[in-house]
NUVEX-832044 format. One record per residue (C-alpha): z, x, y negated; residue number from 1. Coordinates in Angstrom, 2 decimals, decimal comma. Each point is the difference from the previous one (the first is absolute). Layout:
<roses>
> Z  X  Y  NUM
...
</roses>
This chain:
<roses>
> -15,42  9,87  1,02  1
> 0,84  -1,84  3,22  2
> 2,07  -3,19  -0,31  3
> 0,74  -2,12  3,05  4
> 2,06  -3,14  -0,49  5
> 1,07  -2,67  2,45  6
> 2,44  -2,95  0,00  7
> 2,90  0,56  2,39  8
> 2,62  -2,19  1,58  9
> 0,98  -3,64  -0,48  10
> 0,14  0,37  -3,79  11
> -3,53  1,44  -0,23  12
> 1,21  2,99  -1,99  13
> -2,79  2,35  -1,02  14
> 0,49  3,51  1,33  15
> -2,23  2,71  -1,44  16
> -1,02  3,42  1,30  17
> -1,43  2,25  -2,72  18
> -1,67  3,41  0,37  19
> -2,53  2,19  -1,74  20
> -2,30  -0,52  2,99  21
> -0,20  0,15  3,81  22
> 1,71  2,90  1,74  23
> 2,62  0,50  -2,71  24
> 3,62  -0,71  -0,80  25
> 0,80  -3,55  -1,10  26
> 2,60  -2,22  -1,60  27
> 1,22  -3,31  1,48  28
> 1,09  -2,72  -2,42  29
> 2,30  -2,88  1,04  30
> -0,02  0,03  3,81  31
> 1,62  -3,36  0,66  32
> 0,69  -1,83  3,24  33
> -2,49  0,79  2,77  34
> -1,78  2,57  -2,20  35
> 0,55  3,02  2,26  36
> -2,89  -0,85  2,34  37
> -2,38  -0,60  -2,89  38
> 0,96  3,30  -1,60  39
> -0,55  1,78  3,31  40
> -3,45  -1,58  0,35  41
> -1,06  1,14  -3,49  42
> 1,43  3,48  0,53  43
> -1,80  0,38  3,31  44
> -3,32  -1,39  -1,24  45
> -0,14  2,26  -3,06  46
> 1,86  3,02  1,45  47
> 2,75  -0,16  -2,62  48
> 3,48  1,52  -0,28  49
> 2,57  -2,15  -1,86  50
> 2,24  2,17  -2,17  51
> 1,69  -2,63  -2,17  52
> 1,02  -3,66  0,15  53
> 0,20  -1,73  -3,38  54
> 2,07  -3,18  -0,34  55
> -0,68  -2,35  -2,92  56
> 3,35  -1,75  0,56  57
> 2,65  -0,44  2,64  58
> -0,71  -3,48  1,33  59
> -0,17  -0,03  3,77  60
> -3,62  -1,22  0,12  61
> -1,01  3,22  -1,78  62
> 2,34  2,55  1,62  63
> 0,53  -1,22  3,58  64
> -2,00  2,89  1,49  65
> 0,80  2,71  -2,57  66
> 2,34  1,88  2,32  67
> -2,25  -0,28  3,10  68
> -3,10  1,13  -1,91  69
> 1,80  2,81  -1,81  70
> 1,62  1,12  3,24  71
> -3,20  -0,08  2,04  72
> -1,88  2,24  -2,43  73
> 2,92  2,02  -1,43  74
> -0,80  -1,49  -3,41  75
> 2,13  -0,30  -3,13  76
> 1,01  -3,49  -1,17  77
> 0,11  -0,77  -3,72  78
> 1,92  -2,95  -1,52  79
> 1,66  -0,81  -3,32  80
> 3,77  0,67  0,06  81
> 0,82  -3,60  -0,98  82
> -1,57  -1,23  3,25  83
> 1,00  2,88  2,26  84
> 2,94  -1,94  1,48  85
> -2,50  -2,50  1,42  86
> -1,33  2,64  2,41  87
> 3,19  -0,38  2,02  88
> 1,00  -3,55  -1,00  89
> -3,18  -1,99  -0,67  90
> 1,86  -3,30  0,36  91
> 1,55  0,72  -3,43  92
> -3,39  -0,83  -1,50  93
> -0,77  -3,10  2,04  94
> 0,46  -3,70  -0,45  95
> 2,58  -1,71  2,21  96
> -2,77  -1,68  2,01  97
> -1,81  3,26  0,74  98
> 3,25  1,75  0,86  99
> 0,88  -2,73  2,48  100
> -3,44  0,29  1,61  101
> 0,32  3,79  0,38  102
> 3,51  -0,21  1,38  103
> -1,46  -1,79  2,98  104
> -1,12  3,44  1,24  105
> 1,67  3,36  0,45  106
> -1,30  2,03  -2,94  107
> 1,31  3,35  -1,18  108
> -1,23  2,01  -2,97  109
> 0,61  3,57  -1,03  110
> -1,28  2,30  -2,70  111
> -2,79  2,39  0,94  112
> 1,07  3,62  0,35  113
> -1,57  0,97  -3,34  114
> 0,41  -2,49  -2,86  115
> -0,75  0,84  -3,62  116
> 0,58  -2,13  -3,06  117
> -2,59  -1,16  -2,52  118
> 0,34  0,00  -3,78  119
> -1,83  -1,85  -2,75  120
> -3,01  1,96  -1,21  121
> 0,24  2,50  2,84  122
> -3,25  1,61  1,16  123
> -0,22  0,67  3,72  124
> -2,50  2,47  1,46  125
> -0,37  -1,08  3,62  126
> -2,76  0,58  2,56  127
> -2,30  1,31  -2,72  128
> 0,49  -3,19  -2,04  129
> 1,90  -0,73  -3,20  130
> 2,19  -3,08  -0,31  131
> 1,76  -1,08  -3,19  132
> 3,15  -2,06  0,56  133
> 0,83  -2,91  -2,27  134
> 3,44  -1,58  0,41  135
> -0,64  -3,75  -0,17  136
> 3,26  -1,86  0,74  137
> 0,12  -3,77  0,20  138
> -0,99  -0,77  3,57  139
> 2,66  2,48  1,08  140
> 2,04  2,41  -2,08  141
> -1,88  2,96  1,46  142
> -3,56  -1,35  0,05  143
> -2,68  2,53  -0,94  144
> -3,77  0,20  -0,15  145
> -2,18  2,99  0,81  146
> -3,13  0,85  -2,00  147
> -2,58  2,55  1,09  148
> -3,26  1,09  -1,69  149
> -3,16  -1,36  1,60  150
> -2,59  1,69  -2,23  151
> -2,88  -2,43  0,33  152
> -2,04  -1,24  -2,93  153
> 1,28  -3,54  0,42  154
> 3,54  0,77  1,26  155
> 2,35  2,46  -1,70  156
> 3,11  -0,52  2,14  157
> 1,41  -1,80  3,01  158
> 3,40  -1,64  -0,26  159
> 2,02  -0,80  3,10  160
> 2,02  -2,81  -1,52  161
> 2,33  -1,02  2,82  162
> 1,44  -3,42  -0,85  163
> -0,24  0,40  -3,77  164
> -3,50  -1,40  -0,49  165
> -2,31  -2,01  2,24  166
> -3,40  -1,58  -0,45  167
> 0,89  -3,02  -2,12  168
> 3,75  0,36  0,25  169
> 3,05  2,27  -0,21  170
> 2,90  0,82  2,29  171
> 2,87  -2,42  0,54  172
> 3,31  0,70  -1,72  173
> 2,36  -2,35  1,83  174
> 1,12  2,47  2,70  175
> 3,04  2,31  -0,27  176
> -0,74  2,67  -2,60  177
> -2,72  -2,07  -1,64  178
> 0,00  -0,92  -3,68  179
> -2,75  -1,95  -1,75  180
> 0,45  1,32  -3,58  181
> -0,01  3,53  1,40  182
> -3,18  -0,76  1,94  183
> -1,70  -1,24  -3,18  184
> 1,10  3,14  -1,82  185
> -1,49  2,18  2,75  186
> -3,29  -1,90  -0,21  187
> -0,04  0,34  -3,78  188
> 0,78  3,71  -0,12  189
> -1,63  1,30  3,20  190
> -2,93  -2,33  0,78  191
> -1,41  -1,37  -3,24  192
> -0,59  3,47  -1,55  193
> -2,24  1,03  2,92  194
> -3,80  0,10  -0,25  195
> -2,00  -2,97  1,23  196
> -1,82  2,12  2,58  197
> 3,16  0,89  1,93  198
> -0,29  -1,43  3,53  199
> 3,20  -1,62  1,27  200
> 0,83  0,31  3,70  201
> 2,93  -2,41  0,44  202
> 2,66  -0,35  2,64  203
> -1,45  -3,32  1,16  204
> -3,41  -1,62  -0,31  205
> -3,31  1,21  -1,36  206
> -0,66  2,83  -2,40  207
> -0,61  -0,77  -3,65  208
> -0,24  1,82  -3,31  209
> 2,04  0,21  -3,18  210
> -2,89  -1,52  -1,94  211
> -0,27  -2,96  2,34  212
> 3,75  -0,63  -0,09  213
> 0,18  0,41  -3,77  214
> -2,68  -2,69  -0,32  215
> 1,11  -2,46  2,69  216
> 3,57  0,61  1,20  217
> 2,15  -2,76  -1,57  218
> 3,08  2,23  -0,15  219
> -1,80  2,73  -1,89  220
> -1,71  -2,54  -2,24  221
> 3,41  -1,35  -0,98  222
> 1,16  3,52  -0,86  223
> -3,12  0,73  -2,03  224
> 0,48  -3,25  -1,89  225
> 3,60  0,76  -1,00  226
</roses>
């Protein structure tokens, strides 16, 4: 499996390009602000063809370049229906401060030509890869994670966690659409049951694992102790 990740834009949002190997179709996950050039570099270097763009949630730092990337490669965009409205009105998911900053420029958003909606427990077969969708509201109403088999002795799955789970922390819940009790419920039902060897590729920061977070993440430790 080929996985190329890079932080993009002023928010350092991790964008991932995933493929079975060089010279194949690929999936792009969370192309945020300024991610288009990075995606193009990875595609060119490994001779890839993006066929799908997966969005963990509708915040602008994760979906800024969804339409440009999908349009450039004639790819299908996938997002949960509860966050779909943010593709055309991302300011609905922003804080007042961030909205004011963005309004200093002339920004326009539109849905890609081909948008499909994600459901909890859905299995997607894309670019020769299998992704299982887990609906994990709390950061936003339509937040999801994507899990894909990795099939190594020491790693059973990869989880693209968006802003649900980070190394040592969890996503914020104080933005429009966020809810802390719902976030804790998502962590309890969708994260804690996973195997320790699942590698977590988050929306920001370094990769981690379920085992590491179960043992050290203060938010998960609180949940385990309750």
